[in-house]
C-alpha atoms as one frame of an Amber mdcrd trajectory, in Angstrom:
protein
  23.355  27.125  15.739  20.371  29.370  15.075  19.099  29.687  11.507  16.242
  31.873  10.293  13.287  29.729   9.262  13.244  30.821   5.618  16.970  30.141
   5.338  16.605  26.786   7.099  13.979  25.555   4.628  15.979  26.822   1.654
  19.198  25.196   2.823  17.488  21.917   3.709  16.044  21.610   0.207  19.463
  22.575  -1.191  20.914  19.547   0.653  23.257  21.718   2.681  24.990  19.320
   5.081  26.339  22.212   7.150  22.832  22.564   8.609  23.778  19.575  10.729
  27.387  18.404  11.140  28.745  18.881   7.631  29.406  15.149   7.311  27.558
  12.900   4.844  24.028  14.193   5.472  23.535  15.313   1.857  23.724  11.758
   0.528  20.795  10.637   2.699  18.171  13.181   1.647  16.476  11.177  -1.104
  13.350  11.003   1.055  12.728  14.700   0.393  11.600  13.995  -3.182  10.460
  10.397  -2.840   6.685  11.115  -2.910   7.103  12.849  -6.275   8.737   9.722
  -7.709   5.605   7.637  -7.125   4.641   5.439  -8.903   7.979   3.863  -9.747
   7.789   1.652 -12.832  10.054  -0.997 -11.334   7.867  -1.351  -8.241   4.714
  -1.404 -10.331   6.109  -4.216 -12.496   7.150  -6.208  -9.439   3.750  -5.741
  -7.834   2.003  -6.935 -11.006   4.046 -10.163 -10.866   3.240 -10.701  -7.193
  -0.474 -10.091  -7.650  -0.616 -12.989 -10.115   0.488 -15.464  -7.449  -2.107
 -17.808  -5.953  -1.274 -17.415  -2.252  -3.327 -17.290   0.917  -1.017 -15.120
   3.014   2.060 -12.913   2.929   4.901 -12.770   5.455   7.290  -9.838   5.525
  10.734 -10.768   6.799  12.451  -7.568   7.912  13.797  -5.522  10.797  13.659
  -1.866  11.833  13.135   0.451   8.901  12.086  -2.512   6.763   9.398  -3.746
   9.149   7.986  -0.855  11.177   6.193   1.053   8.398   4.710  -2.232   7.082
   3.538  -2.951  10.639   1.789   0.441  10.703   0.106  -0.368   7.381  -0.846
  -3.842   8.624  -2.654  -2.411  11.619  -4.125   0.459   9.609  -5.593  -1.938
   7.026  -6.473  -4.665   9.566  -4.739  -7.057   7.162  -5.183 -10.422   8.873
  -3.476 -12.438   6.140  -0.364 -10.237   6.178   2.236 -11.000   8.842   5.361
  -9.087   9.869   8.124 -11.251  11.339  10.708  -9.159  13.179  11.394 -11.496
  16.094  13.994 -14.230  16.491  12.173 -15.811  19.434  11.538 -19.521  18.741
   7.952 -19.186  20.000   7.287 -16.430  17.450   8.650 -18.619  14.649   6.500
 -21.556  15.735   3.399 -19.381  16.147   3.781 -17.963  12.645   4.194 -21.425
  11.143   0.974 -22.485  12.853  -0.938 -19.596  11.241   0.203 -20.056   7.641
   0.715 -22.700   4.997   4.318 -21.955   3.942   3.716 -23.457   0.500   0.816
 -21.058  -0.102   2.533 -17.990   1.322   4.473 -15.155  -0.295   7.625 -14.430
   1.723   8.663 -10.819   1.155  12.279 -10.420   2.247  13.009  -6.784   3.021
  16.500  -5.474   3.756  18.203  -2.352   2.475  21.711  -3.749   2.853  20.656
  -7.299   2.124  22.824  -8.563   4.975  20.636  -7.994   8.068  21.347 -11.021
  10.270  17.816 -11.631  11.539  16.254 -11.282   8.088  18.787 -13.546   6.415
  18.210 -16.160   9.156  14.457 -15.957   8.560  15.084 -16.406   4.836  17.354
 -19.392   5.468  14.702 -20.957   7.693  11.725 -20.612   5.349  13.501 -21.114
   2.027  12.444 -24.140   0.019  12.577 -24.495  -3.739   9.090 -24.048  -5.129
   7.916 -21.607  -2.454   7.084 -18.012  -3.317   9.704 -15.386  -2.493  10.247
 -11.741  -3.393  12.668  -9.107  -2.142  12.815  -5.382  -1.514  16.418  -4.238
  -1.321  18.877  -1.667  -2.621  20.364  -2.148  -6.095  23.490  -4.295  -6.066
  22.941  -5.791  -2.610  23.707  -9.388  -1.652  19.972  -9.992  -1.338  19.357
  -8.836  -4.899  22.022 -11.250  -6.168  20.541 -14.082  -4.098  17.041 -13.312
  -5.311  18.146 -13.384  -8.949  20.073 -16.605  -8.375  17.135 -18.350  -6.700
  14.522 -17.052  -9.118  12.470 -14.903  -6.757   9.173 -13.833  -8.319  10.246
 -10.193  -8.023  13.160  -8.120  -6.778  12.135  -4.515  -6.171  14.687  -1.786
  -5.603  14.606   0.776  -2.851  16.141   4.230  -3.207  19.843   4.078  -2.166
  19.812   7.688  -0.938  17.154   6.959   1.703  18.035   5.436   5.073  15.869
   2.673   6.484  13.938   4.735   9.020  13.071   7.304   6.321  11.825   4.670
   3.869   8.101   4.474   4.735   7.075   6.262   1.525   9.520   4.293  -0.630
   9.087   0.723  -1.958  10.091  -0.606   1.489   6.772   0.681   2.812   4.675
   0.963  -0.323   5.076  -2.535  -1.771   3.884  -4.202   1.450   1.084  -1.623
   1.708  -0.058  -2.436  -1.826  -0.142  -6.149  -0.970  -2.500  -5.217   1.887
  -4.753  -3.308  -0.558  -3.964   0.086   0.977  -5.062   2.845  -1.416  -1.597
   3.981  -2.500  -2.812   6.707  -4.837  -4.673   8.453  -2.016  -1.848   7.783
   0.458   0.699   9.369  -1.862  -1.557  12.291  -2.732  -1.422  13.163   0.952
   2.347  12.695   1.021   2.889  14.859  -2.079   0.674  17.604  -0.661   2.740
  17.598   2.539   5.973  17.528   0.527   4.901  20.680  -1.311   3.742  22.330
   1.918   7.177  21.667   3.426   8.841  23.819   0.762   7.370  26.990   2.233
   8.682  29.201   5.015   5.810  28.291   7.296   4.996  24.639   6.920   3.750
  21.782   9.110   7.033  19.859   9.136   9.082  22.941   9.958   6.730  24.033
  12.735   6.757  20.582  14.320  10.546  20.283  14.027  11.151  23.696  15.585
   8.744  22.835  18.413  10.538  19.529  19.051  13.916  21.229  19.107  12.834
  24.181  21.237  11.270  21.877  23.824  14.515  19.875  23.903  16.462  23.082
  24.560  14.113  23.722  27.487  14.848  20.293  28.987  11.696  18.576  27.735
  13.480  15.718  25.998  10.792  13.039  26.515   8.507  12.977  23.476   5.049
  11.624  24.329   2.862  10.591  21.395  -0.241   8.394  20.989   0.485   4.677
  20.912  -2.521   3.685  18.798  -2.364   1.845  15.461   1.344   1.156  15.543
   2.376   4.605  14.320   4.205   5.078  17.612   6.413   2.063  16.832   7.539
   3.649  13.558   7.913   7.038  15.212  10.067   5.546  17.971  12.702   4.480
  15.480  12.570   7.697  13.471  13.034   9.876  16.551  15.325   7.705  18.677
  17.710   6.549  15.978  17.843   9.973  14.326  18.406  12.136  17.411  19.939
   9.785  20.007  23.666  10.368  19.628  26.571  12.474  20.880  25.054  12.297
  24.379  21.899  14.070  23.177  18.500  12.959  21.974  14.747  12.971  22.176
  13.346   9.963  24.048  10.128   8.813  22.332   7.541   7.499  24.791   4.366
   6.337  22.999   1.367   6.125  25.278   2.986   7.698  28.350   1.438  10.516
  30.367   2.366  13.985  29.047   2.439  15.338  32.607   5.972  16.100  33.721
   8.569  18.844  33.493  10.747  16.746  31.156   7.943  15.874  28.705   6.412
  17.318  25.546   3.218  16.082  23.901   2.723  15.889  20.127  -0.387  14.514
  18.449  -0.604  12.283  15.382  -3.344  12.515  12.734  -3.461   9.336  10.660
  -7.050   8.183  10.337  -7.243   8.046   6.519  -4.750   7.003   3.815  -4.139
  10.630   2.832  -3.537  11.642   6.449  -1.199   8.697   6.968   0.890   9.601
   3.921   1.075  13.219   5.035   1.971  12.270   8.606   4.853  10.035   7.565
   6.335  12.930   5.603   5.599  15.606   8.220   7.474  13.682  10.894  10.402
  12.871   8.595  10.806  16.563   7.783  10.323  17.577  11.418  13.006  15.248
  12.750  15.452  16.532  10.135  14.682  20.091  11.295  15.017  19.145  14.973
  18.429  17.696  14.156  19.652  21.152  13.175  18.818  22.396  16.680  20.389
  19.388  18.425  23.413  19.800  16.115  23.606  16.101  15.323  23.552  14.041
  12.113  19.957  12.734  11.917  20.803  10.193   9.223  23.501   7.997  10.785
  23.386   5.400  13.576  26.955   5.157  14.882  26.208   3.018  17.948  23.839
   0.421  16.481  26.787  -1.724  15.436  27.897  -2.189  19.059  25.159  -4.677
  19.956  25.602  -6.454  16.607  29.309  -6.884  17.273  28.659  -8.183  20.787
  26.073 -10.642  19.398  28.680 -11.959  16.972  31.182 -12.265  19.822  28.690
 -14.198  21.951  27.798 -16.540  19.091  31.482 -17.210  18.476  32.110 -17.887
  22.183  34.384 -14.866  22.632  32.105 -13.178  25.190  30.168 -14.595  28.123
  27.604 -12.487  29.957  26.712 -14.005  33.349  24.610 -12.300  35.968  20.929
 -13.056  35.431  19.014 -10.857  37.855  21.903  -8.561  38.707  23.882  -5.806
  37.065  26.060  -2.760  37.760  23.295  -1.302  39.948  22.559  -4.564  41.767
  18.912  -5.631  41.813  15.746  -4.320  40.221  14.910  -2.642  43.524  18.243
  -0.822  43.492  17.882   0.181  39.849  14.464   1.756  40.299  15.355   3.321
  43.646  18.224   5.146  41.923  15.946   6.874  39.405  15.928  10.669  39.598
  13.893  13.379  37.895  14.702  13.471  34.183  15.615   9.786  33.926  13.716
   7.249  31.872  13.268   3.517  32.439  13.650   1.287  29.382  12.183  -2.207
  29.535  13.998  -4.386  26.993  12.101  -7.639  26.625  13.657 -10.598  24.826
  10.499 -12.618  25.317   7.803 -14.366  23.321   5.837 -11.447  21.767   2.594
 -13.197  22.754   3.585 -12.714  26.404   4.269  -8.976  26.145   1.187  -8.245
  28.268   2.927  -9.932  31.214   5.304  -6.975  31.376   2.472  -4.776  32.716
   3.316  -5.132  36.433   6.930  -4.137  35.761   5.859  -1.148  33.679   3.507
   0.085  36.398   6.167  -0.330  39.049   8.662   1.580  36.928   6.134   4.393
  36.381   5.866   4.731  40.162   9.360   6.247  40.052   7.864   9.258  38.255
   9.948   8.504  35.172   8.838   7.935  31.602   8.815   4.222  30.795   9.527
   2.786  27.368   9.017  -0.828  26.325  10.820  -2.545  23.475  10.744  -6.128
  22.295  14.107  -7.614  21.420  15.612  -7.826  18.919  13.229  -5.304  17.285
  14.283  -2.416  19.530  17.960  -2.953  18.679  17.098  -1.582  15.233  15.022
   1.237  16.706  15.709   2.719  20.127  18.995   0.853  20.575  20.927   3.791
  19.115  19.417   6.166  21.685  20.154   3.776  24.563  23.865   3.777  23.800
  24.532   7.084  22.068  21.888   9.307  23.632  21.740  11.080  26.993  22.990
   8.999  29.967  19.601   9.210  31.663  18.316   5.724  30.884  17.910   2.965
  33.429  17.552  -0.400  31.744  15.668  -3.560  32.702  16.330  -6.500  30.407
  13.668  -9.206  30.623  14.253 -12.723  29.307  12.212 -15.909  29.255  12.808
 -19.553  28.470  12.685 -19.667  24.639  11.889 -23.386  24.621  13.460 -25.969
  22.355  15.957 -24.930  19.733  14.669 -24.130  16.246  17.547 -24.947  13.873
  18.419 -22.605  10.998  19.529 -24.424   7.826  23.109 -23.621   6.902  23.873
 -21.982  10.256  25.739 -23.408  13.231  23.207 -21.828  15.585  19.428 -21.810
  15.848  16.910 -19.152  16.862  17.095 -20.017  20.572  20.830 -19.449  20.585
  20.512 -16.371  18.385  18.030 -14.494  20.592  20.070 -15.440  23.653  23.195
 -14.023  22.026  21.333 -10.841  21.090  20.190 -10.348  24.687  23.674 -11.063
  26.016  25.274  -8.853  23.387  23.139  -5.825  24.198  23.617  -6.354  27.929
  27.376  -6.382  27.378  27.257  -3.262  25.172  25.250  -1.290  27.740  27.419
  -2.452  30.649  30.522  -1.450  28.730  29.087   2.051  28.400  28.377   2.184
  32.129  24.595   2.269  31.677  22.684   1.044  34.756  21.101  -2.250  33.768
  19.708  -5.362  35.420  18.355  -8.568  33.960  15.254 -10.341  35.254  13.224
 -13.273  33.985   9.626 -12.951  32.914   8.604 -15.443  35.596  10.278 -13.209
  38.210   7.798 -10.465  37.315   4.924 -12.432  38.820   6.331 -11.380  42.180
   6.763  -7.717  41.189
């Protein structure tokens, strides 16, 4: 479908779902006007309550769209007393507990649906009467009801017409940013300026989106961007989860070399609060535009549920996933030897985040194939690039890396702990990818010493 640029901008702002697939796209376009709705009174009131607390640190409990923008802000502001917990690895839980005093910490529970398994498990683990809790969630969610019932200091509403990966400039991103003392007024001035610029026929978001889509048409479906300051983590989810479906998709590859016939390079300008606000919006608009060229729905995630369902099956004992070290393509040697031009290698690491650096030898070996290499920590990537892995182009070759999570960390009220949970998440995603016929092997982190 080819649409003249002036018509494309006009129809996008008119919420014309036929620009994409004619499905439910129109109901997920609240992000278009979100900068203009700042500051929201309800968020401001909640923030005022939180700022009165006498706490020494803040921990955000969230996944995917609820955690990645806050992680960008955390790195941007160098906020040492603000922590983002988006791992179910027992070592990550223990390490966080060692860095904070839970009784002097604000736990900010962030979930649009209010039912995200990892986030609810984190809440169950840290909850004690008398501790400080707040929530960011959509109106009417289970989390809102729980927060009211338990007397959370604040419950702040997100915008129901904005999907998680488009929520950086909504309370899901802005409330955590405010708690890190990010200058929200300046940030949102930049976002509003970009919002207004994106109403015109020639605008930064449109130009970027058309460039992304045109490069994809030319076979350059690997999107290389800078990896610095965490913006690439947020961008990975926006691009992968929005475009990776129907056998199509852009494969985001932060920090990879732009040299290659299947690659396109795009820069990111986010050195000041105003630039950061503008860049969030520019990329949101651009990915929506690129979706019109790919002819996909940029606002759904039809395959994300697969790994969640398999995790539930593993936890219930319905599914067993044997085969550590082997897979449909045999060994790691076989998997990498089978890579051809245009493929990408995805390293999926269900390991202690503090040991991520130990993946370096595997990454370098995978790059020797000439393919783009992406690295995701589990279960974070399940809420980010997981959609692309299953619904996107069948050009991925997957290496799942696991480690020994150590002793079990029980979760109050659950019949499983974090060790069992992260194991089930690894097994569940392995099963989902195998079922789709994706080439995948599993190795242990200790095995990589010999790589």
